Every structure is written in C-alpha cells, then in structure tokens.
N, C-alpha and C positions, 0 to 999 in steps of 0.2 A: 653847870655842875656836871662833872663826869665821874662815873664810877666804873671800875673794871667789871664789877658784877652786881647786878640788881636782883633783889628778891621780889618777884612780882606775883600778884594774884589777879587772874583774869576771871571774869564771870560771864557765863553765856548759857543760852539754851542749847541742848545737845542735839536736837533733831535737824531735819532738813530746813533749809532757809539760809539766806545770805548772812544774817548776823552770826549764826552758829558757825558757818563756814569760815568767815573772816576771823572770828576769835580763835578757833581751833588752829588755823594755819598760822596766824600771828604768834600764838603761843609756841607752836612747834619751831618757827624760825628763830624766835628769841632764845628758846632753850638751846638750839643748836649753835647759837652764838656764844654760849657759855653762861647765860643768865639762869638763875633759879626761877622756874616758872611753874605755878600751880594753877590749874584750870578748874574752877568751881562750877559744877553742873550736877543735875540730878542723876545723870547717867553718863557714861563715857561718850563724849561728842562724836557724832557720826563721822566727821571729817578729820578727826585727830588720828594721824598715822599710828599704826600699832607699835612701831619702833621709836616713837617720839620720846625724847628725853623730858618733855613736859609731863608733869605729874597731874593726873586727874584726882581731884578731891571731891568725893561724893557729897551731895546735899540731900539729907534724908527728908522724907515727907511724912512725919508722924501724923496719925489720924486719931482724934479723940471724938467719941460720939456726941459730946456736948457742942461741938462746932459743926457747921454745915459742910465743911470740906477741909482738906489739908491746908495748913497755914504756911504756904511756900515762902512768903516774904519774911515772916518771923524766923522760920527755920534757916533761911539763907543768912539773915542778919546774925543769928546766933553762931552759925558755922563760921562765918567770916571773922567775927570777933574772937572766937576761940582759937581758930587756926592761925590767924594773923599773929597772935602773941606767940604761939608755939613755933611758928615757922620764921618769925622775925621779918615779916614782910615790910618792904620799903614803901610800897604803893599798891593800890587796888585799882584795876581798870575794868569797868563793866561795859558789856555790849548789849544793846537794846535797853533803853532806859526804864521801861516798865516791867516789873517793879524793881529792877536791879539797882537803879540809882538810889531809890528810897531805902532799900534794904541796906546798902552800903552806908548811907548817911545815918541810918538807925544804929548800925553797928559801931560807927566811929565818930559821928558828928564831924567836927573839923580836925580831929586829932590825928588822922592818918591821911596823907595825900590821896585824893580820889580823882580819877579821870573817867569820864563817861563818854561813850561813843553812841551817837544816834544813828539809827539805821533806816528809818522810814516811817512805818506805821506806828512806831512808838511816839512819833510826833503828830502825824497827820490823822490817825484814826484812834488807836487805843489811848494815846497820850492826851487826846482832847476830851475823853470821857470825863464828865464831872467827878466821877468817883476816883479818878487817878490824877487829874490835872494839877490840883494844888500841891499834894505831896511831891509829885514829880518835879514841878517847877522849883519848889524850895530846895530839893536835893540837888538839882542842876545848878542853882544859884550858889550853893555852898561848895561846889567842887573846885579843885585847883584848875581844872581844864575840862572843856567839853569839845568833842570833835564831831564832825558830820561827814558822811561818805560822799557828799556832792555839794556843789554850790547851791543848787536848788533846795536841798534839804536844810542847809545852814540858814538860808533866807526864811524858810518856813519855820525853823526853830526860833528865829528872832521874833517873828510875828506871834507864834504860839506861846512861847515861854519867856521872851524878853532876854534870852541868853545869846552871847556871842560865841559861835562855834568855829573852831579851826577846821578847815577842810582837809581831810586826809582820805583820799579815795581808796577803794579796795585794790588788792594786788592779785596777780595771777602768776603762777609758776610756769615759765616758758619751757622748762624741761619736761614737766608733767603734761601740760596742755600744748599739744603740737599736732600737726597734721598726721593722720594715720589712715591714708587711703586704702591700705591693704586690708583694713578691717571692714570696709564697706560691704563686702560680699557676705558678711555675717548677718547683715540686717536688711539688705535689699537684693532684689533679683538683678540679673544682668540687664543693663539698659535703663534701669530705674534711677531717678533722682531720689536722694535720701534727705528728707526734711526732719529736723529734730526740734523738740521743745522739752525743756527741763524745768521743773518747779515742784513746789509742795502742793499743787493742785487746790489751793485755796480759791474761793470765789473771786478774789481780787485779781487772780492770774488769768481768768476767763479762758480756761482750757477748752470748753465747748466751742468758743469762737475760733480757736486754732483749728479745730476739726472742720468747722463750717468753711473757713478760708481754704483749707486743704481740699475740700470737695470741689471748690471752684478751680483750683490749680490742676487737680486730677483730670478735669475735663479737657485740658489742653496738652498736658505732658504726662508721660508715665512716671509716677512718683509714689513714694511710700512715706508715711508719717510715723515717726517713732516718738512716743510720749514717755519721757523718762521721769519717774517719780510716782507719787501716790498722794491721796488726800481726799477731801470731801467732795470734790467735783469729778472724781473718776467715773462714777456710775453715770452721771449725766453726759460726760464725754463719750462713753460707750454707747449710750442711747442715741445720741446725735449721729455718731458714726454709722450705726445700724439704720437709722431713719433715712440718712442721705445716701445709703448704699455704698459707702466706702470702708465699711468695717474690715473687709479682707486686706486692705492696704494700710490699716492703722494698727500699729503694734504698741502695746502697753508694756513698758519695761520697768520692773521694780526698782526702787532706789538702790544705788550702789555707791560704795565709798570710792569707786574708780570711774567717775563720769567721763574722764578724759578718754577712755576707751571707746565710748559712744560718740562723744562730740567730735573727736578727731576724724571719724569716718564720715561725717555729714557733709552735704553740699550746701545746706542753708539752715539757719537757725531762726525760729519764729517766736515772737514774744508779743502777746496781745494785752498786757496788764493794764488795768485802770489806775493803779498806783505803783510806782516803781522809783524809789529814791536813787537807785544806782543801776542795778541789773547785773548781778554777779555772774549769772549763767550766761548772759550775753557776752560779757568780757571773756569768760572761759572759752566760748565759741570763737571769738575773734582771735584769741591766742592760738587756737587750733587751726587757724587759717580758714575759718568758716564765716562768710558774710552773714549779717543779721538784718532781718526785717522786724521792726518793732513799732509800738505805738509811741507817739511823741508825748510822753508824760514824765513828770518829775525830772530826775537827773539823767534819763536815758540819753538825751542829746549830748551829754558830756562824755559818754562812752561810745555811742554809735554815731559816727560822723558820716557825711555824704560820701566820703572816699571809701568807706568800708561797709556800707549798708544803706538802708532806706528807713525813714520814719514816716508814719501815716497817722491820720487822726484817729483818736479812740473810737472804736465801734464801727469804723468804715471797713467792712470785710472785703468789699470789692477792691478798695485801694490796697489792702494787705495782700490779697491774692495777686493783683497786677504788679505790685512791687516785687513780689517773689518771682513771678514769671519774667519780669524785666531783667532781674539779675541772672536767673538760670539760663536765659536765652541770650545773654550778652556775650559777644566775642571777647569782652574784656574780663570775663569771670576769673581766669587765672591770675591776672594782674590784681584784681580786687581781693582775691584770697591772699596774695602775697602782702598787699598793703594792710590787710586786716591783722595779720600776725605782727608785722612791723610796728603798727600803731600800738597794739597791746603791749609789746615789749618796751617801746619807747616811753610810754606814759605811765604804765602800771606795773613796772618790774618790781618784784618783791623787795629787792635791796633798797630801792628808792623809797618805798612805802614804809619799810621797817625803820629806816633812818628817820623818816618824818615822825613816827611814833616815839622813837627814842628822844627826839628833840622835844616833843610834848612832855615826856616823862621828866626830862632834865629841867624844864621850866617849872613843872609842878613840884619837883623836889627842891628847887631853888627858892 
C-alpha cells in the first residue's frame, strides 16, 4: 500500500537516550519527505531540530493528590485518542515499549494501526518487571508490527514476550556526523589524544569504569577524556577521577543537541555498558570517523565490527584499556578511521533506514 502523504503519530521520551534520539530524528526525516508527522512527548525532544517540520504535541502530566504520582500512561492514552481524531492520524508508532505500547493500545485497541519499536531495556530490564510485563506483552501482541533495533534485541523480545520483531537498525546522518579534526584543539592540548564517551550516565552505562580504564591509558599515553552527558553516575565518575589522580584530564561536558561537534573531534570512543541493544552513540562516533572500543554486549557487535573497533568482555578494564592503546598506537589508525565512516554510511544511512520504516508502515496499513 502506497500513499503520497501519511499522517503519523510518533511517541517518545524527550530526553537523552537512544530511543528519544531515534524517534526525534525519524520524525524529522519523515516530515521533510512531505508526511504529516506529530511527535508526542512530555516536552520537546532534545534531539528534534528547531527547524523541523515535525510538530511536537505535548503530553501533560496532571497531578491529583489522591494519586501517589502523575499518571503518565493514562495521560498519554487520552492525548493520543483525542489528538488522533483531531489530526486524522493514519498510524501511531511508539518508541520504547514501556509504557508507550500499553498507552497506545489503551487509546485505540485494534482500531488504529499501531507499530512499536523496541529499544533495549524496555525488553531486558524494565519490560521484565512483573508490574509491566503482562500489559506490555498484550499490547505488543495486538500491534500491526513490532520492530527491534538489532537482531540480538529481536531474539530477546521473542524469548521475553513471544513476539516476532522486524529488525530495523538505527540510522546516522553522515552530513551531520563527520570528522571535525579542526575542533580537537577546543577540547585537548597539543599532543594529547582525545577520548570521548557519551551517554545519559545511568548505572547501566558504567561511566566510572570508563574513568578507571582511562587512568590505565593515561599511564602510557598523553590523553584527555571527555564525558559528554549527565545523569545519576556523574558524581561517582568525578569521585573516581579524583581518587585515581586523573581529574585534571577528565572533562565533563553538559548535554548538547549538537554532539557531532564533540564526536567529530575525537580520536577514540569508549563504551563500557553492561546492557546495550544497539549503541547509537557508538554509531555516531563511527560516522564521525572515530573508532570504537566497547563491551561485547547485546547488539553492539552488529555496529562495531573488527574492522572499525574492538570489543572486550564486560568488566575487563585491562582489556578495555589495552584495546584503546592498541588502536591509538596502530600505524593503521588513519585507515581504521576511514573504514569506520564508510561502514556507518553503508549500513546505517538514514535513507535506507527510513525506507525500511516506510515498508513497515505500508504493511501495517495494508
């Protein structure tokens, strides 16, 4: 089924994190193609471009003292039901199943085509909580389509919920994320290697381990670590940097809607997560021509191949540091950087990924 113009509602969390990034950038691309796109979120998504033709539809969080907290799921369901009628939506596409899939199902049942994209901890951690598992499973089963951002996550969703998910990986904009060596002088001294990590600093990202590995790297090479983002583990990461004596060479950079300006300046990207269904920040680093050293968990191996980086066992900080040193000291580093960008553009180009989602929409509408 083909339509010249679709009226689409996308649902996402607005803050830092891969699911919000993917949803906001997909909404922007679809809107620029001429589709009517409405992005439902409690606030304007952090990574939605200011000039985007996609429309942000706010979801209010009313609070009544009789309840222990704001009823986000019910508020989202009510907003979706009301606005879908007013806007004449053809389809609703949620990102991160908990509680978005259940809220959409509550709003429409099976009356409006629903597509749900799984992003990781909505399956492996949050989705497995007994408080959420049953309603989430039923909502996924009732959808016209379910997608997952990696093969590893699709397999996990099959085990956890019994659903068959179509694999549609994340995308990266090669014009936005590209090498920017001229910016390195803004973050590192002459002769220093610049290592970068970017995340929402949740415990699952193990940011203090990044600092510990950096301390080992710093013993052999002049280097600086830039930690891009913020979150609950920031104070612990600062404490570890001070304890290990590397605080003068660790920079904490606040979240920015333009991470490409930092990533493009880096020599290496570090990722030490214990759960990672895909690794959007790693992909953005590769597109910027930056090799990646990461833990071999979840779907990371589908993004970081041996030609463009190194994978190590979870928790092995010696291996993480040695892999980083091996890449930085390799005479093949310029070639690896070139291959990193080529791989990102070949496999994860936004045109390719957007077409894949449009095919999913067509099947759901058909």
